[in-house]
C-alpha positions as CSV (number, residue, x, y, z in Angstrom):
1,M,0.0,0.0,0.0
2,S,1.4,3.3,-1.1
3,P,1.0,6.1,1.5
4,S,-0.1,8.4,-1.3
5,Q,-3.1,6.2,-2.2
6,P,-6.3,5.9,-0.3
7,V,-7.1,2.5,1.3
8,A,-10.7,2.8,0.1
9,K,-12.7,5.0,-2.3
10,L,-16.5,5.6,-2.0
11,N,-18.8,7.1,-4.6
12,L,-22.2,8.6,-4.4
13,F,-21.9,10.6,-7.6
14,P,-21.1,13.4,-7.8
15,V,-19.9,13.2,-4.2
16,T,-16.9,11.0,-3.5
17,A,-14.9,10.0,-0.4
18,A,-11.4,8.6,0.0
19,I,-10.2,6.9,3.2
20,W,-6.6,7.3,4.2
21,V,-4.4,5.5,6.7
22,N,-2.0,7.8,8.5
23,Q,1.0,6.6,10.5
24,S,3.3,8.3,13.0
25,G,5.8,6.0,14.7
26,E,3.9,3.0,15.9
27,N,0.5,4.8,15.9
28,S,-1.9,4.7,13.0
29,W,-5.3,6.2,12.3
30,Y,-7.7,6.7,9.5
31,S,-9.0,9.9,8.0
32,A,-11.4,10.7,5.1
33,T,-11.6,13.4,2.5
34,I,-14.8,14.3,0.7
35,D,-15.1,15.9,-2.7
36,R,-17.6,16.8,-5.4
37,L,-16.9,16.0,-9.0
38,Y,-17.9,18.4,-11.8
39,K,-17.1,19.3,-15.4
40,D,-15.5,22.6,-16.1
41,D,-16.3,24.8,-19.1
42,A,-13.8,22.8,-21.2
43,G,-15.5,19.5,-20.3
44,S,-12.7,18.3,-18.1
45,W,-13.5,16.5,-14.8
46,K,-12.5,18.5,-11.7
47,S,-13.1,18.1,-8.0
48,T,-13.9,20.6,-5.2
49,N,-14.5,20.4,-1.5
50,T,-17.3,23.0,-1.8
51,F,-20.8,21.7,-1.9
52,R,-24.1,23.0,-3.2
53,A,-27.2,22.7,-1.1
54,D,-28.4,19.8,-3.2
55,D,-25.1,17.9,-2.4
56,L,-25.4,18.1,1.4
57,L,-27.6,15.0,1.9
58,L,-25.1,13.0,-0.2
59,V,-22.2,14.5,1.9
60,A,-24.0,13.2,5.0
61,K,-24.6,9.8,3.6
62,I,-21.1,9.4,2.3
63,A,-19.7,10.6,5.7
64,D,-21.7,7.9,7.4
65,W,-20.6,5.3,4.9
66,A,-16.9,6.4,5.4
67,H,-17.3,6.1,9.1
68,T,-18.7,2.5,8.7
69,E,-15.8,1.6,6.4
70,I,-13.2,3.0,8.8
71,V,-14.7,1.0,11.7
72,K,-14.5,-2.1,9.5
73,L,-10.9,-1.4,8.6
74,K,-10.0,-0.8,12.2
75,T,-11.7,-4.1,13.2
76,E,-9.9,-6.0,10.4
77,S,-6.5,-4.6,11.4
78,R,-7.0,-5.9,15.0
79,D,-7.6,-9.5,13.8
C-alpha cells in the first residue's frame, strides 16, 4: 500500500470520499476526504470540497458510509 493512495474509495456521484491510513511511529489512524466532482467549461472533470445545497444529503450519507468503512478497517487490522 502506497502512502499516497487511499485505502478505500467511496462514490455517491457526484460526491466521493477517500479513506486514508496515517502513521506516526507505531501509531496509525484513519481519515477521510470528501469531494464533489464536476465538469469545467472545457468539459474536463475536476473536484472541489465546496458543496451545493443539493449535495449536502449525499455528503451526510457518504460521511456515514466512510465512518462505517473506517470502523470495518480498524476491526480488520486488529484481527
